[in-house]
C-alpha positions in Angstrom: 107.9 170.5 139.4 105.5 167.7 138.2 106.2 165.2 135.3 103.5 162.9 134.0 104.8 160.8 131.0 102.3 158.4 129.5 103.0 155.3 127.3 99.6 154.6 125.8 99.4 151.3 124.2 97.2 151.0 121.0 93.6 149.7 121.7 91.2 147.5 119.9 88.2 149.2 118.3 84.7 148.0 117.5 83.6 150.3 114.7 80.1 151.1 113.5 79.5 152.8 110.1 76.4 154.4 108.6 76.3 156.1 105.2 75.5 155.5 101.6 76.6 153.2 98.8 76.9 154.6 95.2 77.2 151.8 92.5 79.1 152.4 89.3 77.4 154.6 86.8 76.2 153.3 83.4 79.4 154.4 81.7 81.6 152.6 84.3 80.0 149.2 84.5 81.3 145.9 83.1 80.5 144.8 79.6 77.1 143.2 79.1 75.9 144.4 82.5 72.2 143.6 82.9 71.3 147.0 84.3 72.8 148.7 81.2 70.8 146.3 79.0 67.6 146.9 81.0 68.0 150.7 80.5 67.3 150.1 76.7 63.6 149.5 77.5 63.0 150.4 81.1 62.8 153.9 82.7 65.2 154.4 85.5 68.6 156.0 86.3 71.6 154.4 87.9 71.4 157.0 90.7 68.2 155.3 91.7 70.3 152.5 93.2 72.1 154.9 95.5 71.1 153.8 99.0 71.9 153.5 102.7 74.7 151.2 103.8 75.6 150.1 107.4 78.4 148.1 108.7 80.5 146.9 111.7 84.2 146.2 111.9 86.6 144.8 114.5 90.0 146.6 114.4 93.0 145.0 116.1 96.3 146.9 116.5 99.4 145.5 114.9 102.0 147.8 116.3 101.7 151.6 116.6 101.1 152.3 112.9 99.0 149.3 111.6 95.6 147.8 112.2 94.0 144.5 111.0 90.3 144.5 110.5 87.4 142.1 110.0 84.0 143.5 109.0 80.5 143.0 107.8 78.2 145.4 105.8 74.7 145.6 104.4 73.1 147.4 101.4 69.8 146.8 99.7 67.8 148.9 97.2 64.6 148.4 95.3 64.1 150.5 92.2 60.5 150.7 90.7 60.5 151.1 87.0 58.2 151.0 83.9 58.5 150.0 80.3 59.5 153.1 78.2 57.7 152.4 75.0 54.9 149.9 75.9 51.7 150.0 78.0 49.0 147.5 78.8 45.9 147.2 76.6 44.0 149.3 79.1 46.6 152.1 78.9 48.2 151.4 82.3 51.9 151.2 82.8 53.8 147.9 82.8 55.5 148.0 86.2 58.7 146.1 87.2 60.9 146.2 90.3 64.7 145.8 90.2 66.3 144.9 93.6 70.0 144.6 94.5 71.4 143.5 97.8 75.1 143.3 98.8 76.5 142.0 102.1 80.3 142.4 102.1 82.5 140.4 104.5 85.9 142.1 104.6 89.4 141.6 105.8 91.6 144.7 105.8 95.0 146.2 106.6 95.2 149.9 107.4 98.1 152.3 107.9 97.9 155.1 110.5 100.8 157.5 109.6 100.5 159.5 112.8 100.2 156.4 115.0 97.5 155.1 117.2 98.5 157.2 120.3 97.6 160.4 118.4 94.2 161.9 119.0 93.8 162.7 115.3 94.3 159.6 113.2 94.2 159.8 109.4 94.4 156.3 107.8 94.3 154.4 104.5 94.3 150.8 103.6 93.4 147.8 101.3 91.7 144.5 101.7 89.7 141.6 100.3 86.0 141.2 100.4 83.5 138.4 99.8 80.3 139.9 98.5 77.2 138.0 99.3 74.8 139.4 96.7 71.2 138.9 95.4 69.6 140.5 92.4 66.0 140.1 91.3 63.6 141.4 88.7 59.9 141.0 89.5 56.3 141.9 88.6 55.4 142.4 85.0 57.3 141.5 81.8 56.8 141.8 78.1 57.5 138.7 76.0 58.6 140.1 72.7 58.9 136.6 71.2 55.2 136.0 71.9 53.7 139.1 70.2 54.1 141.3 73.3 52.3 139.1 75.8 52.5 140.5 79.3 53.1 138.1 82.2 54.0 138.2 85.8 57.1 136.5 87.3 60.2 136.9 89.4 63.7 136.2 88.3 66.4 135.8 91.0 70.2 135.4 91.0 72.5 135.3 93.9 76.0 134.1 95.0 79.3 135.0 96.7 81.9 136.9 94.7 85.5 137.9 95.8 86.6 141.4 95.3 89.3 144.0 96.1 88.7 147.1 98.2 90.6 150.3 99.1 89.7 152.9 101.6 90.8 156.0 103.5 89.5 158.2 106.2 90.1 160.1 109.5 89.1 159.4 113.0 89.3 161.4 116.2 90.1 159.1 119.1 89.6 159.5 122.9 90.3 156.8 125.5 87.0 154.9 125.0 85.4 156.4 121.9 86.3 157.5 118.4 84.4 159.2 115.6 85.2 160.1 112.0 84.5 159.6 108.3 85.6 157.2 105.6 85.4 156.6 101.9 85.6 153.0 100.7 85.7 151.5 97.2 85.2 147.9 96.2 85.2 146.2 92.8 83.6 142.9 91.8 81.3 141.4 89.2 79.1 138.3 89.0 77.6 136.1 86.2 73.9 135.9 85.7 71.8 133.1 84.2 70.1 133.2 80.8 66.8 134.6 82.2 68.3 138.1 82.4 69.0 140.3 79.4 72.6 140.8 80.4 75.1 138.0 81.4 76.8 140.1 84.1 76.0 142.4 87.0 78.6 144.9 88.3 78.7 144.9 92.1 81.3 147.6 92.5 81.0 151.2 93.8 81.8 153.7 96.5 80.7 153.8 100.1 80.7 157.1 102.0 80.3 156.6 105.8 80.3 158.2 109.2 82.1 156.1 111.7 81.7 155.7 115.5 84.0 153.4 117.5 84.1 151.9 120.9 87.7 151.4 122.1 88.7 148.8 124.6 91.7 146.7 125.7 94.8 147.3 127.8 96.5 150.8 127.7 100.0 151.3 128.8 100.7 152.4 132.4 100.6 156.1 133.3 103.5 157.0 135.6 103.4 160.2 137.7 106.2 161.7 139.7 106.1 164.8 141.9 109.3 166.5 143.0 109.3 168.4 146.3 111.9 170.6 147.8 113.9 168.9 150.6 114.3 171.0 153.7 117.3 170.3 155.9 116.7 170.7 159.6 119.6 171.6 161.8 
């Protein structure tokens, strides 16, 4: 009869994520959001800002059912647009580019109800984020205070804003690798200077990601015992 009990200690994980970021829609954005105000005279949809998002996170076990995490992400999207009701004197469109970049630095706590020794690991958690952001509007503009004069320029705003985040997902873990999926939500807003038509920009939204992890660190000892029949010799 053979018996092989294993006391597997939780391991650290270096997680990579790739997926997409979906910002708040027009009806869910903060008051006086500049993209909502821009939509009054520019042709674009909020879905145009949906874009790829990547990230990396270091996860450290805190007992069997908790993990602490520190992460970094990246999202950037440029949306070309035109004025809805105005064209240039030669009949060509008046073009403008709207660009949003968000780089979240995160600190998280996650709960694993089935424990870290289980091969199937659903989880959920909360955290704080510092969102390094940059928003710009560039190319052609119409100056309505100067009889519709068209001029070229670039207006830029950036900064770092704190925000809250919540997330949930599932991963399938082996000894050295893991894979799974995750949904993450963060909320934050930032002030804009007077050059923009709105005084705010909403930085919140949803991230849908596929995750791949590399697991490392000490595992608990595996102890094996084999029982054999003792034969007594006379």
